[in-house]
N, C-alpha and C positions, 0 to 999 in steps of 0.2 A: 755298664749302661744296662738297665734291666730292658725285660723284653717288653713290659708295658710301656716305656717310656721311647721305645723304639719306631721311628717312622714304617709304615708300610709298604712294601713294593708288590704288586699285585702282577704276575708272571703268566703269560700264556703258554699253552703246552705245544699246540701243533705250530710247526715251522719256525720256533723258538728254542722249544728245548728238544722237538723231534722233529727228523727229518720225514714231515707227514705227506708233503705234497708227492715227494717221489715215492714213497712206499704206496701211496694210494693210486698213482698212473700205473705203477708196475703190475699192480695186483688187477687192474681194470684191463690193462691191455693183455694180460694172461687170460682172465676170466671171460671179457667178453668181446675180446679180438680188436681193441681199439689202437688207436697210434697215438696215445697221448704223451706228452713230455711235461716237464714241471711248468714251463711256460704255459701251457694250454691249461691248467688246472683252473678252477673257477669254484667257491664252495657253492655256487648254485650248481648242483650236481644236473639237473636237468636241461639246463641252458648248455652247459660244458658238453654231455653226451649228446644232445639233440633228441631228447626222449619227453614225453610228458609225466607229470608228477606222478601218475600209479607205477610207470616203469622205474620212476627215481626212488619211488618208496619200496618196490621190491628191491633193486638193487641194492639199497641200503640195508635191507634185512639179509643180504647174502653177505655183505661186507662184514655187520655185526655178527652174523651167525660164525662168520669165518676166521673172528678174533684178529682181524687184519693188524689193529692196532699195536696189538701184542710185539708184531715184528718191524717195528718203525726205529731205526737206527738214531740214537741221539748223539747231540752235539758235544763232542769231548770237550771242546775248548769252554764251554758253559762251568762245566764242574769247579776249576779252581778260582773262576769269578764268584761265582756263587758263594762258595765256601767262604771268600774274603768278605762278600756283602754281608753274610748272616752274621756278623761280629757288631755289625752297624745296623742294621735294617731287620724286621720281621719279614719274611719271605712268606708269600702265601702263593696257591695257584688258583687263576681263574680262568676257565675253558671253558668254551662253548659245546663241547662234546655233549652226547647225550648219555643218561642215564643207562640206558642199553650197554654202553662199555664203560661205568664207573668200576668195575670190578677189576677189567683189563689195564686201565688206566691208573688206579692204584698201585696195580701189581708192577706194572711197567715204571712208575716213577720211585718205586721203593727198590726197585733192581737198578738203576741207571742215576737215581739221584736220590739215595737214602740218607736221611736224618738231616736234610736242608731244608724243607718246606715245614712250618707250622701249621698250616691248614691247606685245604683242598677243597674249592668251589666248583660245581658244574654248574652251569647257567640255565642248562635244560631247554635251550633255543630250538634244538633239535629232536627233543621227547615225542613229539608229534607233529610230522613232517606238514608243513603247510605252505602254501604259496611264498607268504610275506616269512616265513623264517629266517629266511638270511638279513632280513630288515633290522632284527633286534640288535640292541648294542649292550655293552658291559657297564655302561656308565651307573645305573641303578645298583646293579651288584657291587660297583668301587664304591660307591656312597656307603651301601649298607655295610660293608667289612671296614670303610674307615681306612682306604686304599691312599697313600698321598702318591704314589707314583705307580704306573702302568705300563709294564712292556709287552707290546703286543705288534704282529705283523700285519694285521688287519686296519686299513684307515679308518674305518665307520668308527670302529672302537676307541682308537685315540682320539678322533673329532669329538664324539660325543661324551667322553670321559673329561677330556681338556675343558670342555664348555661346563662341566661342572666342579673345576677347580683342581683335578688330578693333571700332575703331569707326567706326559706321556712321551715314551719313546718308541717311535714305529721301527720296529726292526725287519733289519735283512733286506735283501735285493731281489724282491721277486715281481713279476709283472703286474700283480696287483697291488703293488705300492710303490711302486718304481718311479712313477712320473706324480706323485703326488705332491700337491703343495701344503705348507707347512704351515700350520695354524697358531696362536699362541698357545703358550703352555706344552708347545711339540716340539720334539727333536727329531732328525733321522738319525738311526745308527744301522751300520752295516753288519758288524759282529759282534761277539761277547767283547773283545778288546775294548769296542768302543764304548758299550754299555759300560765297562771298568771306568774309562778314562771319565765319562758324566758322571760316575758316581763320587769320585775322588776329587771332582771339581766342585760339586755340591757340597761336599764335608767343607771342602776350603771355606766356601760362601759362608755356611752356617757358622762356621769358628770363627770368622771376621766379625758375624753378627753377635757372637757371643750366646749361640744358641746350642 
């Protein structure tokens, strides 16, 4: 199957490929004396910390300058699954990360997931941190790149993408997605083993349909 004819799977980085929330709260606890756990993590950092937007911006720059993302652990179990999926699908990255950590993100992916992804897209939602930054979704980006599937841990991205025809896998067992009602075109998967099972079943369906 040529790359051109392969369906496209868009894959998030944070808490899908990287153990980001864990790395984030560990840094926060050490740097600012917070007592956060992964269960406390919220992408609305000002709410999580109980600070105003200006303090959130200040802390965000500390995090960017400290290159915290470079130290995030990867999910080892994802590698064999992605390697097998690559034979049947075009795998691309769609992340909400800021351009301020683009270099570190590319280096991290090259270190832990070398040769797997054919393109990497940073949404830029947080390039300029505003009160509404967290409300933006990846639906438009998925449409733009022709994604057939999205694997993401955040409900808002899956809901929005599913509404424009993208099949979405809501990934992981996190406080921010644990009690989410699943919409049409969505499926909850707890781990990479379940991701692989889903795509095995997808290919069987397509084979039966002669596609």
